[in-house]
N, C-alpha and C positions, 0 to 999 in steps of 0.2 A: 425546529428542537433543537436546542444544543446536545450536543456530546455529552451524556452520563458514564457511559461502560464504554472503553474501551480492549481490546483485545491485541498482544501484542506477542507473538510467537518467536519465541527465540529457539537457536540451533546450536548453539556453542560455538559459533563460530568469530572472524571479527565484525561482519555485518550487523551483529547483535544492539554493538551500539548506538547505531545508526538508528535502529530502530526504537530504541530503548529511550533516548535523547527527545526526540520528537514526539512521541509519547508523554514523556514526564512535560512538554511544552504545552501541548495541547489538554493533559491533565489541567495543569493549573488554569489555563484562559477559561476552561468551563466548571471547573471543581469537579471533576468527573475522576473517575475510578479506573483503573489500569489492569486487565485478568495478564498477568505474563505468563505463557505455556511454552513449560520445553516439554514437546511429545520424545517421549524414548522409544530409540528404534527397537523393534523385537528382533532377534538375530534370525528366528525360524521365519521370516519374510524374506530372507533371500534364498532361503532354500531353491523357490520352484525356479531360479534361474541356473543353476549346479545342473540340470538335465537327471533324466533317468541312469544313467551312466555312470554317475561319480561315484568314486569307490570312497565306504565310509572313514578311512583316513583323511580323504580330504572334505568330506562335511564334519568331521571334527575340527577340522583344523580352519575351514570358513564360519564356523561357530564360534571359535575360541577369538579368532579376531575380530569376528561382527561384536560380541558382545565387550570387548574389551574397546572398541572403538568408541559404542554405545556409552560405556561407563566414563569414557576420557571426555566424550560432549556433554554428558552431562553434567560431572564434574566443572567445566569452564562457563556451562550453562548459569548454574548455580550462584559462580563464583562472580561474573558477568553481571547476575539481577542483582547479588548481594553490594556488590561494589555501587553500582549505580542507585541502587534506593539510598544505602548511607548518604549519598550527597546529591539527591535529585530533592527533597525537599518535601516527598510523598511520604504519608506517612501508613505502617501495613495496618490491613484493615480486612479480616478473613471474611467481613457479609456488610452488605448495605446499613447505612445507619450509623455503625460504627464510630467513623468520625464526620463531622463536619468539616473536612477541607480533600483536597487532593490525597487521592491513596492509591496503592497499590497492594497487589498479592501476588504469590507467585505458585503455581500446579504444574505437576507434573502427568504425564498420563503416558501410559503403553501403546504402542503402534503409531502409524504412518501419520506423518507432521500433517501433509495435505487432508486426511480424514478427520482429523481434531478442528482443523480450524473451520470447515464445511459446516461442524457440528456446533461448532461454540460459536463461530462469529454469525450464526442465524440469531444471535441472543445479546450482541452487543452492539452498539449503535457505529461502533465501527472498528475496521479492524489496520494493523498497520504490518507492514509488512517489507523486509528489505528490498534493493533492487535486486531483481534476478542476474543481472551484469550479462557481457554480449558472451563471455564465457562461462557462465553460471553454470552451478550443479541442475541438474535435474530436479532434483528435490529443490532449490528452491523456487525454479521457476511453477512446480506442480503448487505450494504454497501460493505463490502469487493469484495462480491460474484458482484456485480451491477458494482464494479472499474473494476474487473476482467475481466468477462465474456459481458458485455453490452455496455463498450465505445470501444472495439476495438484499446485502448492505452494502455500503460503498465502503469502499478501500485507498487506501493512502499507503504510497511507494516511499521511502524513506532513502533518498539514491546516496552512493557509495561518495559520493564528490559533494556532497552537501555541507555549506556553509551557512551560520545561520544570518538570516537576511530580515530585519524589523521595518521593511520599505512600506509593508501595510501596499503594495499593490499584488495584486490578482489579474491575473487571465482565466477568461473561459474562453476556451476553444470550442465553438459551435457550429453545428454540421447538420441540425435539426433532427437529429437522429433521435429515438427513444431514448438512446442509452445515455447522450449528451443531457437529454432532459433530467432524466435521474441523478445524473452528476451535479446538475445546476440543484435542482431541489436539495439535495444532499448540502452543497455547499454554501445556503443561506446563512446558517450562524456565523461563518467566517469573513461571508462577503458583508454581512451588519455593521461591522465595525471594519472595512478596509478602508484605507486612506484611498485609494484609487481602483477602480475594477474597469476592466479593457473586455468588449466583445469580441475574440477573434475571427473571425468567417475567410478562408482560404475561398478566394474569387472563383476558381476553377471547382469547388464542391460546394458552395453555399452563396446565396444570392442577402445584398445589404438590407431590403427589406426584411427578410426573417430575425437576422442580427438586430436589424431595430425593435424587434419584437420582443426580443430579450430583454432590453434596456427599458421598454415600457413595461414588461414585468416585474423587471428589479424595483420600478419605481414605485409601485403597486407595496413592494415591501420598505420604503422610504430608503431604496441604496441606491445612487446615483453611477450609470455606467456610459461608457463612450463606446463605438463602435471602432475597430481597426480592421480596413481590409488590407488581409495579406495576399500581394502576388503569388500565385502559386507557379508563375512559368519560369522554365527551365531547372524547378527544382521540386520534389516532393512537398506535401500540402503538412509533412508531418516536420523536415527542416523549417518550411514557414512559421509553423505554431513556436517552435522551439526559440526561434530566432525574433519573433515578436516576444516572446518571455525577457528576453537578453534585452531587446530593445526599451522594454518598461521596466529594467529591473523588478521585474516579481519575483517576489516571496511563494506565492503558489500557484501552480496552473492546475486547472478542472475543466474536465472531458472525460467525455464517455468511451468505456474500454470495449475493443472488439465493435464496433461497430457494422463494421463488414467482416466476412466470414471468416470465422476464427482460424481455420486451417489454411485458407489461401494468404493469410498476413502472416501466418509462422514460417510457412516456406517460401514464400516471396517479398514477405517484407508487409508494413503497413505503419498506420499510423501511431496503434499502441505500441509495434514491436521496435519503431524508431525511439518513441518518447520515453520507452521503460531502459532503453539503453544510453541515451543520451541529454536528460533532463537531470541538471545542476538543483535542482528544487524541489519540493514534495510536489507530487499531483496525487489527486482526489480525485478518484471514478467512479464511476456507476456503470453498471451495466443490465 
């Protein structure tokens, strides 16, 4: 099923542009609608972090500073949306059916961004989030994880180093997990029009017959694909996957997210953690 409704959260930072531009490209491809969400932080949510011994003067100071920052981010977010919408070719449409063309709308909600992403993402076909980054904020990581873990829908990460690539080549990172299966299913609309599809299996974590089964599955969808066995000797599987994407000049990577213990990956590293830090192309994930 093609993507018809897309959620694109923005926070009033530079990374907003990457998410919005990617959302516009996908909306035009599938004649879809983009709901651009800005969650305005509630200053009262910072209060528990001050501790019980905080003086009234300190509380007032923190509240004023938090309100000022929230207002500034909201202004920047709205300005980013207005500039993007004006040049995107997407029509403003407050409700479905208003415009029979790619469209968008802007909404502001009060409260934590990750909570709104979890709530609204469940009723959108796809959520697009910016790359959390190696030194990204806690809020950016929470937003990414909410989209991936709490919506039950696919999520696409817009990399900060992304340059538009129209090669039409797509890589599927396959390890036989339920997460990679969900990502594969979600990626069918993109795969259907791909110029080339490469099923990458890292030799130390997957076997070729399993990858060949993916090729047969895709053939039933009239999608041609080929297997690429990547050697994991001397390097982590994540590095092998990123290298394979570069080797075929891929425009999109499809993979499962957190296919192993999430806490262990965040502490010791893992495929998901490595890819979201080093990918230079959009990454479609399922969990």
